N, C-alpha and C positions, 0 to 999 in steps of 0.2 A: 705706719711706725710698722717696720717686720718685727714679731715674735723672732729672738733669738735658737729657740728651739725648731724655726722652721727653716734657720743657717746650716746650706750645703758645704761640707769640709771638703778641700779638693781634695787632702790626702787616701793614697788609697784605700778598701772598704779593708777591715778583717778579716782574719779568715774564716772561709764561712759565709762572708756574706752574701748576701742576692750584691751580683755584679753590674751597675750600671754607669751607664753614658753618662760624660757631659749635660745630654740633653734631655735626662734621665729615665730614657727606654735601657727596659732591664735586657740581659742578654739575650731568654731565652725568646723577647718580643723582636731582637734583631735576627735571627737565627728561623724564625715564623717568617719575617717579613724576608729573608733569605739572601742580606751582606755577604753572609758566610756563604753560600749555595751559589754565586754571583765570581762566574772567571775573573772579571775583573774586580776583583774587590783585591785591594791590597792586604788584605789580613790572611786570605788564601800562601803570598809567598813565606808572610813569616810563618803559620799552619807551615808550612812545607819545614822550615827550620829546627823551628823546633821539635817537630817531631822525625825530625831523620834518627837514620838508628847512627848517626858519631852524634850530632844537636842532646838527644837524648844524656848521649853516656859522658859526653861532653861538659855539659851541664852539671848532671852528677856530680861525676871526678871534681869541678869545681868548688861543688856546694861543701867538702870535705875541708880544700882548706886554695890556697894559690900556689900553681904548676906551674914549673920549666917544661918547655917547648918535651922536650926528652924524652920528664918524667910522666906527663902528660900523654906519651903517646907507650913507656912502656903499662899505665895505666888502663886505659882504652886499646888492651887487648884487640891483635888484630887488621887494627885501622891504620892506614901507611901515612910514609909520612906527605901526601902529596893534598889526601882526603883530612887532614888531621890541619893543616894549614889552610884548605880552604873553609871548615866547619869554624875553622878560629875567625878567617878574616869575617865569611858571612855575621856570625856569634856578635862580631866586636860592630863589623857596620852598623847591625840592627839595633844597637847602645849593649848587648848582654854579657858582653865579656870585657874588661878593659886590658890594653897591650900594657907592659910597658919594660924600657928596655930598660938595661944598664949600660951607663958609661964606660962598660971596662974590653977588654979582649981576653978572650975571647968573647965573643957580646952571651950577655946574657939577657934574656927576656924572661917575663915573669906573669902570668896570663892567672886571672878574678872575676871572681864576677862583679855585675856593677849593682845599685840598691833594686832596679827594675830586671835583674836576673839573677838574684836572687829569687824576687819573689818565683817568676814562671819555671826557677831549674827547683826552688821545692811542689807546685803545680805536679810541672815535668816526673820528680821524685816517685811524688802518690801514681801515677799511670805505671810507673815500671815496679813500684813497689804491690799493686795490686796483681802486676804479672803474675813478681815471683810468687805471691801466695798463691795464688790463681792454678799457676801451673803443671800441677797435677792433673783436677780438673780438663782442662785447655788441653793437653796429652792426652788424656783419655777420651774426651769427643771427639779428637782427628783419625786415635785409633779405630775408633766403632765408625768412621767416616770415612775410611780412610779405601779405596775402589778395591784394596787388595785381598781389604777383607770380603771371606767366602762367610756366608752363612750358615 
């Protein structure tokens, strides 16, 4: 007879909980084993998608609300149509973004986060928030280490 207190829930861990794989391995154990550091690990490609400049900004923008393509392009300043389209296609293929095309003329397409997209976007936003909070420290360090700086 199995005690219910030992039953593992298939749901995502609460924010701040230790991340575990279905086989019970902790993320830190997996990193020590080197899966993420293995060049053939599929997680590396996902990491690249999630941490690309445009991927980060698109995810954060979609956290606030759903966007149409042109609205998203204005929100994510500096992104070209081509790069935004590629980023959205990649994030959609990974299952982080949903694309809904309304049957109207001219075409009207909305982009939103999937449930797993919302989870990862919150993590990405935390990373971006850390950068914003620490930007002055980072810039000061860059200035100190600048090769043009003379002592």
